[in-house]
Structures are given as C-alpha cells and as structure tokens.
C-alpha positions in Angstrom: -23.7 -137.6 28.6 -24.2 -134.4 30.6 -27.6 -132.7 30.3 -27.4 -129.0 29.5 -29.1 -126.6 31.8 -31.3 -124.2 29.8 -30.4 -120.6 30.0 -33.0 -118.1 31.2 -32.8 -114.5 30.4 -34.8 -112.6 33.0 -34.9 -109.4 30.8 -36.7 -111.3 28.0 -39.1 -113.1 30.4 -40.6 -111.2 33.4 -43.0 -114.1 34.2 -42.0 -114.2 37.9 -43.0 -110.5 38.2 -46.4 -111.1 36.5 -47.5 -114.4 38.0 -49.2 -113.6 41.3 -50.2 -110.6 43.3 -49.4 -112.7 46.4 -45.8 -113.3 45.3 -44.1 -109.9 45.8 -44.6 -109.8 49.6 -42.2 -108.2 52.0 -40.6 -110.6 54.4 -37.1 -110.1 55.8 -36.5 -106.5 54.7 -35.6 -104.0 57.3 -37.1 -100.5 57.5 -34.1 -98.9 55.8 -34.5 -101.3 52.8 -38.2 -100.7 52.6 -37.7 -96.9 52.7 -35.8 -97.1 49.4 -38.8 -98.5 47.5 -40.9 -95.7 46.0 -44.1 -95.4 48.0 -46.2 -95.4 44.8 -45.0 -99.0 44.2 -45.9 -100.3 47.6 -49.3 -102.0 48.3 -51.8 -99.9 50.2 -51.5 -102.3 53.2 -47.7 -102.1 53.1 -47.5 -105.9 52.8 -45.5 -105.9 49.6 -45.2 -104.5 46.1 -48.3 -102.9 44.5 -49.6 -105.0 41.7 -51.8 -104.2 38.7 -53.8 -107.4 38.6 -51.1 -110.0 39.1 -48.3 -107.9 37.6 -45.8 -106.1 39.9 -46.1 -102.4 39.3 -42.3 -102.1 39.1 -42.1 -104.3 36.0 -41.7 -102.6 32.7 -42.0 -104.0 29.2 -43.8 -107.0 27.8 -43.6 -110.4 29.4 -41.8 -112.9 27.2 -40.3 -110.3 25.0 -38.4 -107.6 26.9 -38.8 -106.7 30.6 -37.0 -104.9 33.3 -37.5 -104.1 37.0 -37.7 -100.3 37.5 -36.4 -100.6 41.0 -33.9 -103.5 40.5 -31.2 -102.2 42.9 -33.7 -101.9 45.7 -36.1 -104.7 44.9 -37.5 -106.7 47.9 -35.9 -109.9 49.2 -38.6 -112.1 47.6 -37.5 -110.9 44.2 -33.9 -111.5 45.0 -34.4 -115.1 45.9 -36.2 -116.1 42.8 -33.4 -117.4 40.6 -33.5 -118.2 36.9 -34.5 -121.9 36.4 -35.6 -122.5 40.0 -39.1 -123.9 40.9 -40.7 -120.5 41.2 -39.2 -119.4 37.9 -40.4 -122.5 36.1 -43.8 -122.3 37.6 -44.2 -118.7 36.5 -42.8 -119.4 33.0 -45.2 -122.3 32.6 -48.2 -120.1 33.4 -47.1 -117.9 30.4 -46.3 -120.8 28.1 -42.6 -119.8 28.1 
C-alpha cells in the first residue's frame, strides 16, 4: 500500500509567513532582486522582510483560512525555498495547530 502525501494549500495556510520574525531573512538575493521589494516591507536594518510581531508584513489575510503574499512575484529567496509539506512548512503549521 502506498501512503498518500497530504496536499497543502498555501493560500489557505500562511503559517510559514507568520511563524518567526527571524525566518524572512535575505540571503542570496542580488541588489536588483532586493530593489523590487517595496521599501516599506523591508526591515529597518535591511536584513530581511519587515515583520509585525512574527508575521511578515507582506502577508495578507487570516492564517489558516485565506492568505496571500502581497509581493509574491518578487518575494525573497527564503520564501521561495519553503515548499508545501517540507520540514519548515510542517514546523510552522504545527505552531498554528494546522
């Protein structure tokens, strides 16, 4: 018997974007990539995304119900590497009881 992989819908979750203010850190982006992110959404020390508490300021909606990234096409690399169902995803989901 083959175990089924659960399906994760990022737009009804958002836990990874609300889990830790340390998570949305810039790492491998080049200057051109960073220039596309609205300055109002960048942390004061330019280390990553600005967070409201532990929630990324670019996240809209309600975690666990309906969410979206307001800058999805230009989101940082750390956001791109978090994949549905990976360790980071499951850790964040568990923190929200999802």
